[in-house]
C-alpha positions in Angstrom: 0.3 -0.2 -0.3 1.5 3.5 -1.1 0.7 6.0 2.2 -0.1 9.2 0.9 0.9 12.1 3.3 -2.1 14.3 3.8 0.4 17.5 4.4 2.7 18.1 1.7 4.9 20.3 4.5 6.8 17.4 6.4 7.0 19.9 9.3 3.5 19.6 9.6 4.6 15.8 11.4 6.9 17.5 13.3 4.2 20.0 15.0 3.0 19.7 18.7 -1.0 20.2 19.0 -3.6 19.3 21.9 -2.8 16.2 22.0 0.6 15.6 20.6 1.8 17.6 23.2 5.7 17.2 22.7 6.7 20.7 24.7 4.7 19.1 27.6 6.9 18.5 30.7 6.0 15.0 31.1 7.1 13.7 27.5 10.4 16.1 27.4 11.3 14.0 30.5 10.4 10.5 29.1 12.1 11.7 25.6 15.1 12.6 27.6 15.5 9.8 28.8 14.9 7.5 26.1 17.5 9.9 24.5 20.3 8.9 26.6 20.0 5.1 25.8 20.0 5.9 22.1 22.8 6.4 20.0 21.1 7.5 16.7 17.8 8.5 15.4 16.7 4.8 14.8 17.5 3.2 17.9 15.5 6.1 19.9 12.5 5.5 18.0 12.9 2.0 18.4 13.4 2.5 22.2 10.5 5.2 22.2 8.2 2.2 20.7 8.9 -0.3 23.0 8.7 2.2 26.0 4.9 2.6 24.9 3.8 -0.5 23.3 5.5 -2.4 26.7 4.9 0.2 30.0 1.6 1.8 28.8 -1.3 -0.9 29.3 -3.8 -1.1 26.5 -6.6 0.0 29.1 -8.8 -2.7 27.0 -6.2 -5.4 28.1 -6.3 -4.1 30.9 -9.5 -3.2 32.2 -8.7 0.1 33.3 -11.7 2.6 32.7 -10.1 5.5 32.4 -9.8 7.3 29.2 -6.6 9.0 28.2 -6.0 11.1 24.7 -3.2 14.3 25.3 -0.1 12.3 24.8 1.5 14.0 28.5 -1.7 12.2 30.6 -1.1 8.9 28.2 2.5 9.3 29.9 1.4 10.2 33.3 -1.6 8.0 34.0 -0.2 4.9 32.0 -2.8 3.7 30.5 -4.9 4.4 27.0 -6.5 2.5 23.9 -4.7 2.1 20.6 -5.5 6.2 19.9 -4.1 7.5 22.8 -0.8 5.7 22.6 -0.5 6.5 18.8 -0.4 10.1 20.5 2.1 9.3 23.2 4.4 7.3 20.3 4.0 10.7 18.0 4.9 13.2 21.0 8.2 11.0 21.9 8.8 11.0 18.4 8.4 14.8 17.6 10.4 15.4 20.4 13.3 14.2 19.1 12.7 15.6 15.8 11.6 12.7 14.3 9.0 13.4 11.8 5.2 11.0 12.5 2.3 10.4 11.4 -1.0 9.5 12.8 -3.0 6.6 10.5 -5.6 4.4 11.1 -7.4 0.7 10.0 -10.6 -0.4 9.5 -11.9 -3.6 11.4 -15.5 -3.6 13.2 -14.1 0.1 14.3 -11.2 2.4 13.6 -7.7 1.1 14.8 -5.2 3.7 15.5 -1.7 3.3 14.6 1.5 5.9 14.1 3.6 6.1 10.6 7.4 7.1 11.1 10.1 8.6 8.8 13.4 7.8 8.9 15.6 6.7 5.7 13.2 8.7 3.8 10.3 6.7 3.7 7.1 6.6 5.9 7.0 3.0 7.9 4.1 2.3 9.9 4.3 1.0 13.6 1.8 -0.3 16.0 2.1 0.8 19.6 -1.0 -0.8 21.1 0.4 -3.3 23.1 1.5 -7.1 22.5 -0.8 -10.1 24.2 -1.8 -13.1 22.6 -2.1 -13.2 19.1 -0.7 -10.0 18.9 2.9 -9.6 18.2 3.8 -6.2 16.8 7.5 -4.7 16.2 8.8 -1.9 15.7 10.6 -2.5 12.1 11.8 -0.5 8.9 11.2 -3.5 6.8 8.4 -5.5 6.4 5.4 -4.2 8.5 5.0 -6.2 12.0 1.4 -4.8 12.8 -0.5 -5.7 16.0 -3.4 -6.3 12.7 -3.7 -7.3 8.9 -7.2 -6.2 7.6 -9.1 -8.9 5.8 -10.2 -7.0 2.5 -13.1 -9.6 2.0 -14.3 -9.2 5.2 -14.8 -5.4 4.6 -11.7 -4.7 6.7 -9.1 -1.9 5.4 -6.1 0.1 5.7 -6.5 4.1 5.4 -3.3 5.1 3.2 -3.2 8.9 4.8 -1.0 9.9 7.1 -2.5 12.6 9.5 -0.1 15.3 10.8 -2.9 15.7 13.6 -5.2 13.3 14.8 -8.4 12.6 12.6 -11.1 15.2 14.1 -13.9 12.2 14.1 -11.4 9.8 16.3 -10.2 13.1 18.2 -13.8 13.9 18.9 -15.0 10.6 20.5 -12.1 10.5 22.7 -12.9 13.8 24.4 -16.3 12.7 24.9 -16.1 9.9 26.6 -17.1 9.5 30.7 -15.4 6.1 30.9 -13.8 3.3 28.7 -17.3 2.0 28.6 -18.7 4.9 27.0 -15.8 4.8 24.5 -16.0 1.7 23.3 -20.1 1.8 22.6 -19.0 5.4 20.8 -16.1 4.2 18.5 -16.1 5.1 15.0 -17.1 2.2 12.6 -15.1 4.2 9.9 -13.4 7.8 8.5 -14.7 9.8 6.4 -13.1 10.3 3.1 
């Protein structure tokens, strides 16, 4: 699948916004700790991915009722669904000047992940969190995502790379009173 930048300006994929608040002290602290361990951008990106994937439980898997959506809140509260975890990873990567996009897949509901720009190309990464049957890995080669859409069943990869969270996703996260409410209102798809 060919990935399509929604913004032609690569600097848009380094910007901070309300959800990807990479200037927040919580984000800067975690980014600084990870940067001390990394010898280059690739190593930093892998460490940031593994940090989000492995130390921030997916709230559905852990049973945590809290809903987070700002990267700083995800890092502070150590919980989030796929969208929130993608926001946290994007913030950590952008904090170290690595262009990062938000991207989505459609299953029963929309699933969120990121694409990182390294070695002159975009590479999708899924920090959702592993569990039995899910084995996502950081890779610049063959994608190692949490899920592969079954196109015959109507599932899909959205090819667009967004500089900011899709408004439909952000609206649902902001409106959720708890994870149960969020689960009942997750978007089944994204408008074209």
